[in-house]
KEMARFI-232731 format. One record per residue (C-alpha): residue in one letter; x, y, z. Coordinates in pm, 1 decimal, padded with zeros to 6 digits. Each point is the difference from the previous one (the first is absolute). Layout:
residu; px; py; pz
a; X; Y; Z;
...
***
This chain:
residu; px; py; pz
m; -02303.4; -01224.6; -03359.4;
t; -00020.6; 00339.6; 00165.9;
t; 00230.5; 00111.4; 00281.3;
e; -00294.5; 00004.0; 00240.5;
l; -00088.8; -00360.0; -00079.1;
v; 00362.2; -00106.4; 00049.6;
k; 00006.0; 00170.9; 00340.9;
n; -00325.6; -00170.5; 00101.0;
k; 00136.1; -00337.3; -00110.6;
d; 00323.2; 00052.8; 00191.8;
y; -00195.6; 00105.3; 00308.5;
d; -00218.5; -00311.7; -00020.0;
l; 00311.7; -00218.0; -00026.0;
a; 00159.8; 00177.4; 00297.0;
y; -00314.8; -00035.3; 00211.5;
l; -00033.8; -00370.8; -00083.2;
n; 00364.0; -00049.4; 00098.0;
y; -00057.3; 00188.8; 00326.2;
s; -00312.8; -00203.0; 00079.6;
e; 00174.0; -00330.9; -00063.3;
i; 00296.3; 00099.1; 00216.4;
r; -00239.3; 00074.2; 00287.4;
q; -00183.1; -00329.2; -00052.5;
r; 00321.7; -00198.7; -00011.1;
k; 00128.2; 00174.6; 00310.1;
e; -00319.2; -00089.5; 00187.8;
l; 00026.0; -00357.2; -00125.1;
a; 00359.6; -00018.4; 00123.7;
a; -00112.0; 00127.4; 00342.2;
g; -00263.7; -00274.1; 00010.3;
n; 00266.4; -00258.0; -00077.8;
l; 00204.3; 00128.1; 00295.6;
l; -00299.1; -00056.5; 00231.0;
e; -00029.8; -00354.4; -00132.1;
l; 00373.0; -00051.9; 00047.1;
g; -00041.1; 00103.2; 00362.9;
r; -00272.3; -00261.8; 00044.9;
l; 00203.2; -00272.0; -00168.9;
f; 00318.2; 00074.6; 00194.6;
k; -00199.8; 00005.4; 00325.5;
d; -00152.1; -00339.9; -00079.5;
n; 00342.6; -00141.3; -00081.4;
k; 00146.4; 00136.5; 00322.9;
d; -00288.8; -00077.6; 00238.7;
k; -00071.2; -00347.6; -00137.4;
k; 00371.4; -00076.0; -00041.1;
l; -00054.3; -00103.4; -00359.4;
y; 00368.1; 00070.8; -00066.8;
l; 00085.7; -00321.5; 00188.3;
l; -00188.8; -00204.3; -00258.5;
l; 00212.0; 00164.9; -00268.0;
g; 00323.4; -00110.2; 00163.8;
y; 00094.7; 00323.9; 00179.9;
d; 00098.7; -00000.1; 00367.8;
s; -00135.0; 00350.3; 00067.7;
f; -00216.4; 00270.8; -00152.0;
n; 00307.3; 00221.8; -00040.6;
e; 00173.3; -00276.8; -00194.8;
f; -00309.3; -00025.6; -00221.1;
l; 00019.8; 00374.4; -00069.0;
g; 00358.5; -00052.6; -00115.8;
d; -00122.2; -00212.9; -00292.0;
p; 00127.7; 00169.2; -00319.8;
e; -00346.2; -00038.8; -00154.3;
i; -00152.3; 00208.3; 00283.8;
s; 00262.9; 00276.5; -00008.1;
l; -00164.8; 00238.3; 00247.8;
a; 00167.7; 00169.2; 00296.0;
r; -00103.8; -00133.0; 00341.1;
s; -00111.4; 00348.7; 00109.9;
t; -00224.8; 00028.0; -00305.9;
v; -00168.0; -00334.4; 00064.9;
f; -00069.8; 00074.9; 00365.8;
s; -00135.6; 00340.4; -00099.0;
l; -00243.0; -00167.7; -00242.6;
i; -00107.2; -00243.6; 00271.3;
q; -00055.9; 00282.1; 00249.9;
i; -00212.7; 00198.8; -00245.1;
y; -00215.8; -00305.9; -00069.5;
e; -00042.0; -00071.6; 00370.9;
v; -00087.7; 00357.7; 00097.2;
f; -00216.0; 00118.3; -00289.1;
i; -00166.6; -00323.4; -00112.5;
q; -00017.9; -00223.5; 00306.2;
q; -00030.0; 00252.8; 00282.2;
l; -00174.0; 00298.5; -00161.7;
d; -00182.9; -00183.9; -00280.8;
s; 00073.2; 00291.4; -00233.9;
d; -00128.9; 00017.2; -00356.3;
p; 00266.8; -00162.6; -00223.0;
t; -00090.0; 00235.4; -00284.6;
l; 00075.2; 00300.6; 00221.0;
l; 00325.5; -00157.4; 00116.0;
r; 00108.3; -00055.0; -00360.5;
q; -00072.9; 00365.2; -00077.1;
i; 00206.4; 00115.8; 00298.2;
g; 00296.9; -00222.5; -00072.1;
h; 00249.3; -00188.0; 00214.2;
g; 00228.5; 00295.3; 00073.6;
k; -00264.7; 00220.7; 00161.7;
l; -00163.7; -00293.2; 00181.8;
q; 00337.5; -00064.0; 00158.8;
v; 00014.0; 00362.6; 00119.1;
i; -00332.9; -00010.4; 00186.9;
i; 00035.8; -00343.2; 00163.0;
p; 00111.9; 00145.2; 00338.1;
v; -00315.9; 00215.6; 00034.2;
v; -00269.3; -00140.7; -00228.8;
k; -00173.0; -00194.9; 00278.8;
d; -00064.9; 00326.6; 00188.1;
d; -00236.1; 00118.4; -00275.3;
p; -00000.3; -00235.2; -00300.8;
k; -00249.4; 00191.7; -00216.0;
n; 00180.3; 00333.7; 00044.2;
w; 00351.2; -00133.6; -00058.1;
l; -00101.0; -00202.2; -00304.7;
f; -00164.5; 00310.4; -00145.4;
k; 00315.0; 00204.5; 00059.7;
a; 00217.8; -00272.2; -00147.8;
k; -00211.9; -00001.3; -00315.6;
e; -00014.5; 00378.3; -00043.6;
l; 00343.6; 00117.7; 00114.3;
s; 00342.1; -00045.5; -00151.7;
r; 00240.1; -00222.2; 00191.9;
t; 00199.3; 00304.3; 00114.3;
d; -00309.5; 00183.2; 00128.2;
l; -00124.9; -00318.0; 00162.8;
k; 00326.6; -00036.7; 00191.0;
e; -00034.6; 00361.3; 00116.4;
e; -00357.0; -00073.4; 00118.6;
l; 00133.3; -00296.0; 00193.2;
r; 00272.1; 00205.3; 00165.6;
e; -00250.7; 00269.7; 00094.2;
y; -00236.4; -00263.6; 00143.0;
k; 00283.1; -00137.8; 00213.6;
g; 00096.6; 00350.1; 00113.1;
l; 00337.6; -00014.6; -00171.5;
p; 00163.9; 00298.9; -00173.3;
s; 00003.9; 00014.7; -00377.8;
i; 00315.4; -00118.6; -00170.7;
e; 00148.8; 00223.8; -00262.1;
p; 00172.0; -00211.9; -00264.6;
i; 00376.8; 00034.7; 00022.8;
r; 00201.5; 00052.9; -00313.8;
v; 00303.5; -00215.6; -00057.8;
e; 00240.4; 00288.5; -00028.9;
k; -00087.6; 00108.9; 00355.2;
a; 00036.1; -00349.8; 00140.1;
q; 00325.3; -00081.0; -00180.0;
p; 00245.6; 00162.4; 00246.9;
e; -00150.6; -00210.0; 00280.8;
f; 00023.5; -00323.9; -00199.1;
n; 00349.1; -00043.6; -00139.3;
i; 00049.8; -00336.7; -00168.2;
k; 00361.7; -00026.3; 00111.5;
d; -00118.5; -00012.1; 00365.0;
y; -00169.7; -00337.2; -00059.0;
k; 00139.1; -00348.1; -00057.2;
d; -00222.8; -00061.5; -00302.5;
y; -00266.0; 00165.2; -00212.1;
l; -00296.8; -00187.8; 00152.3;
e; 00096.4; 00120.3; 00347.5;
f; 00007.7; 00353.9; -00137.4;
v; -00343.2; -00042.2; -00161.2;
r; -00168.5; -00136.6; 00313.0;
d; 00139.2; 00282.5; 00213.3;
h; -00114.9; 00264.1; -00247.6;
g; -00328.3; 00189.0; 00029.6;
c; -00280.3; -00094.6; -00241.4;
i; 00063.8; 00194.0; -00319.0;
i; -00374.4; 00036.1; -00064.5;
c; -00162.2; 00107.2; 00329.1;
g; 00299.6; 00061.0; 00228.9;
a; -00084.8; -00269.0; 00259.5;
d; 00296.2; -00103.1; 00215.2;
e; -00039.6; -00379.8; -00011.2;
c; 00088.5; -00142.5; -00339.9;
e; 00012.4; -00320.2; -00198.4;
a; 00204.7; -00076.4; -00311.2;
h; -00228.0; -00015.9; -00303.2;
h; 00161.9; -00178.4; -00292.9;
f; -00046.7; 00230.5; -00296.4;
p; -00167.5; -00063.2; -00233.0;
k; -00039.5; -00371.0; 00083.8;
t; -00048.9; -00179.6; 00331.9;
k; 00278.2; -00212.6; 00145.0;
g; -00213.1; -00305.3; -00068.8;
a; 00015.2; 00092.3; -00368.6;
s; 00382.0; 00013.5; 00004.9;
g; 00038.3; 00367.4; 00085.1;
k; 00358.1; 00109.7; 00070.9;
d; 00095.2; 00136.5; 00344.2;
h; 00170.9; 00303.1; -00152.3;
w; -00330.9; 00092.3; -00168.4;
c; -00187.0; 00091.5; 00317.0;
i; -00175.5; 00313.2; 00119.9;
p; -00088.6; 00092.9; 00360.8;
l; -00376.4; -00020.7; 00059.2;
c; -00207.2; -00016.8; 00316.9;
r; -00232.7; -00300.3; 00036.1;
e; -00302.5; 00188.3; -00131.8;
c; 00176.3; 00140.9; -00306.6;
h; 00163.1; -00340.5; -00056.0;
g; -00344.6; -00157.4; -00005.9;
e; -00120.5; 00260.1; -00247.7;
a; 00302.8; -00063.2; -00221.8;
d; -00070.2; -00374.8; -00000.5;
h; -00370.5; 00023.5; -00070.0;
t; -00071.5; 00311.0; -00207.6;
v; 00117.1; 00029.6; -00357.9;
e; 00007.2; 00380.1; 00005.5;
f; 00244.3; 00029.9; 00292.4;
m; 00317.3; 00023.3; -00209.0;
t; -00151.1; 00249.8; -00241.5;
k; -00145.9; 00212.9; 00279.0;
h; 00325.2; 00018.1; 00198.0;
r; 00259.1; -00036.9; -00276.3;
n; 00157.1; 00341.6; 00067.2;
k; 00073.7; -00085.1; 00364.1;
i; 00132.2; -00343.5; -00099.0;
f; 00226.9; 00143.5; -00268.9;
e; 00121.9; 00273.3; 00238.5;
y; 00089.1; -00266.5; 00255.9;
f; 00195.4; -00215.2; -00244.4;
y; 00172.8; 00306.4; -00142.7;
s; 00115.2; 00114.7; 00344.6;
v; 00125.7; -00349.7; 00085.6;
i; 00194.6; -00022.1; -00326.0;
l; 00160.4; 00338.2; 00070.9;
v; 00114.4; -00112.2; 00345.6;
c; 00137.1; -00328.1; -00135.7;
y; 00186.3; 00187.0; -00272.9;
t; 00151.0; 00235.5; 00259.2;
i; 00121.4; -00293.3; 00211.0;
i; 00148.9; -00176.4; -00302.6;
d; 00158.9; 00322.0; -00125.7;
a; 00157.6; 00063.8; 00342.8;
g; 00138.4; -00354.8; 00003.1;
l; 00163.9; 00060.8; -00335.2;
g; 00149.7; 00325.4; 00117.4;
g; -00220.3; 00197.8; -00235.7;
k; 00143.1; -00180.9; -00304.2;
e; -00212.3; -00164.0; -00262.5;
***
């Protein structure tokens, strides 16, 4: 077999892999829409009572469900807005994906066709910038962890989670943060000391897009590295500089 034929075969294999990844991703997005519908039915019709749960929140705590409450209510909201209220094309919604649909929820009703088009064509970062410009807000330059570190000293907090929630988002620099359990959600037995500070929008993207960790791995690694250095300094000081 010639070198050229081998290259063509490898390219065909790579393209088939790429195509299937895109198809599976779209299928997963469709499943999230269906999950939103099912959770909404369970909540609105109080089906959880028939299953022996006293509340919807208690139902969400079932180990077999294992989804964060914020994630479930986000899925419900997306179903309500885009399917029930706007009657959007489910195929288009699957192509856009949960993360970007979540970004445009506050403004999509102003001009559904335009915002859905932007959500499909733009990256999540550019879409967030479009949203800020539309609202007349200044652009946010992402902060780097090394610049934020002097303002966020772990030893000034009673525990690590308090430190995380008071920290700026390590991805976009937003002030208000949530603790994202990395790489698993708390519902999937994530440990509290494996958390990263993310704003609500970036947290949603981390929960619902498979490429988030790969796309932002440098910022995540920089954050953990800086935290480890601070912890080491505190421990070293407590030992008087002795190993």
